[in-house]
C-alpha positions in Angstrom: -4.3 3.6 -7.6 -0.5 3.2 -7.5 1.6 3.8 -4.5 5.4 4.0 -5.1 8.3 2.5 -3.2 9.4 3.9 0.2 6.1 5.8 0.8 5.0 6.7 4.3 1.2 7.3 4.8 0.1 8.9 8.1 -2.7 7.4 10.1 -6.2 8.3 9.0 -5.1 9.5 5.6 -7.7 9.0 2.8 -6.5 8.1 -0.7 -9.2 8.5 -3.4 -9.5 6.0 -6.2 -7.2 6.5 -9.3 -4.6 8.6 -7.4 -0.9 7.8 -7.9 1.7 8.6 -5.3 5.4 8.8 -6.4 8.4 7.1 -4.8 10.0 8.4 -1.6 6.9 10.5 -0.6 5.4 11.2 2.8 1.7 11.8 3.2 0.7 13.5 6.4 -1.8 12.0 9.0 -5.4 12.9 8.2 -4.6 14.0 4.6 -7.2 13.6 1.8 -5.4 12.7 -1.4 -7.6 13.7 -4.4 -5.0 14.1 -7.1 -1.6 12.6 -8.0 1.4 13.3 -5.7 4.8 13.5 -7.3 8.1 11.8 -6.3 10.3 13.0 -3.4 7.9 15.3 -1.5 6.0 15.7 1.7 2.3 16.4 1.2 -0.4 17.2 3.8 -3.8 18.6 4.2 -7.3 18.4 2.9 -7.0 18.5 0.0 -3.5 17.2 0.1 -0.8 19.7 -1.1 2.9 19.5 -1.5 4.6 21.5 1.3 8.3 20.3 0.8 10.6 18.8 -1.8 13.0 16.2 -0.6 15.8 16.7 -3.1 
């Protein structure tokens, strides 16, 4: 597992083994991260999905 710089992870979020989270990313509370999340996004849900780009 690799978590980038400036990442916010909401309470109760579950990050599965082997998942990478890019820099400047926000993971919503209660999300279940089962695959890699790219840089500069907001991702939420179960399974966790990108809902917004932060360009």
